[in-house]
N, C-alpha and C positions, 0 to 999 in steps of 0.2 A: 544519570547523564540522558538525553533526548533531545533525537536531534532533527531540529526544527526546518524543516524541507522548501524555500520555494511554492508560491502561491499558482497554483494551476490558471485561475480565474476570479477574479471576479465576480462576485452577484449582485442581487438586489438589497443587501443588508448591508454591503460596505465596504467596511475593515470589518477582519474576523482578528483575531488574541486568540494564541493556544498559550495556557503557559504550562510549565512543572508547582505541582502543590507539595503540599508539606505532607500530605497522608493525611492530616488528621481531620480532614472534615468530618464530619454526619450529613448524612442525607445524599453520597453520591451515589452517582448513580454503578452496578459494578455490567462491563463490558468482560462477561466469560463464555469463550468456544467450550461447545460439547468434546469431552479429554484432558480437558483444561485444566486443576485444581484452581479454586480460590486459596488455598494457601502459595499458589507461585508465587512468585514475586510480582510487584504491580507495578505503572508508572500512574501515576495520579497528574494530569489537568483540570487547570480550570481554564471551557469556553466562553469566552463570549463574544456573541453577537457584534454587530455596529451599535453604536447606540449604548448599551451595555443591559439591554432589559435582553431576558433568555437569559443569564448564562446560568452553568450548570461545572459541575464538578463528576469526571467521571474514575476508577478506578480501572485501567485495562490490562486483566492478567496477560499473560505468555505462555510463550514453555520455556526450552532449553539454548537458543539461537544470543547471541551477541544484538543484533542489528533488535537495535528502536528507533523509533520517526515519526513524526507529522508533515503530512503535507497539507497543507492549507488550501480549499478551497475547491476543495475539488466536487464537480455539480453531476447531481443524486437525481433521479428521478421526484423525491420528495421536497427539494429545492438545496441550498450549499451547504454542502456537507464537510469533512476532514477527514481523512485515513489517516491510523493510530497503526501502526505493525509495534506490537508490545510483547517484543523477545521471539522474534520470530511469528506472531500471528498476527495476522489480519482483521479491519475493524473499520466499514463503511459506515459512520452513522451520522445524520439529518441537523445540522445546528440548528434545528427548530423544535425536534424532537426523537429527541434518545434511542428513548426507549422502542424506537423501530431499527434499529444498525441489522447491520447485514457484518456476519462475518464471510472475510474471501477465503475462497476455496480451498488458492496453496498452501498448502503450510509441511516444513516448517519457510514464511520468506528469509535470505539470505542479502537480500538488501534491492533497492530506493533504489532507482532512474527515473528521475521526470523530464519530461517532455513537457515546458510550458509554453512555446507557441504552439504544441499540438493541442493542449489538454491533456496528457496522457505519463499514465504515471505507470514506467514498469517495475512489473513486482516478478525479483529475480529467484529461484528458487533452487535447486539441484540440481534439475537435469529441465524444467517448465520451467517459461516466462506468462503470466497473464498480463492486458492492458486492464488498468485503470482510465476509464474517461467519465462524458456526460451521459448518465445514465446509471451507472457502476462496472462492476466487470463490464468490457469489449468483451475479448474473444484467449483462451488461454489457446498456448500450443503445444500442448501436449508434449511429450517425451520427444526433444532435440539433440538430445547428447544423454554421456551412460557416468562419468565422477564429479560431476562441478562446470559449473563454467570454467573456461583461462578472461576473459572477456565481452561483456557488454557496452556495446556503443549504440547508440545512434545518430543514422544518415538524414538528411533530404526521406522523410518520407519511407526510413525506414530502419529496422534493427538489424544489429547485427555481432550474429553471438562466433563462439571460440568453441567449441570444450570436445572432448573426445569420444569417438564412436570404436566400442566392442566391435560390430561385425569386420566392419576394415582394419581393423584396429592401429589407427589415425588420430588423429587431429586433422576435424572438416571447422569452416565456414559456415553458415549460415544464416539468409538474408532473409528479416520474413517482413512484409509491407507494414504498416506500422496500424495502418486504421485498418485490416480483416485477420491479421492473424500467419497468413498465408505466407505455406513460403517457396521464397520469389525464387533461390539456386542457393546450390551445397557443392561445397568443393573438395 
């Protein structure tokens, strides 16, 4: 089961529909990141831009995580796109040119937090957060914690994460600027 997440923006194509496919289609695009096997379980999706022309299907191969989701309406430098997270592996796919997809640098992706009002999707790993928005990947926080996040929440223009900091031997709360990923405070 794939979780279709809210729309970040609607571009000139108008509506965009994504639905799970049964995997029996021939001629689907295969989305395979380096280090991922085509023998791995795949998520099969039908993608239909507004108006129905240019529809395509894709098989997105993933890793070992249980996280699979789709974020509609991501604005990429090549036009409207979708962000597909297939079992922890992220793909940014232009709707009109799926063959020129990009693989998200963060792996594995353990959670997706959508900030629709800011047009940003936050991809959460074990120790890092990557923001995706207009133009693709916006920033990568780098290592913030040592052993997974206990929470990730979005405030007004900021992202607040908590998790364990090994050097201090305690849980920390870190506030990041949503637009840049810069650390604003660390407690």
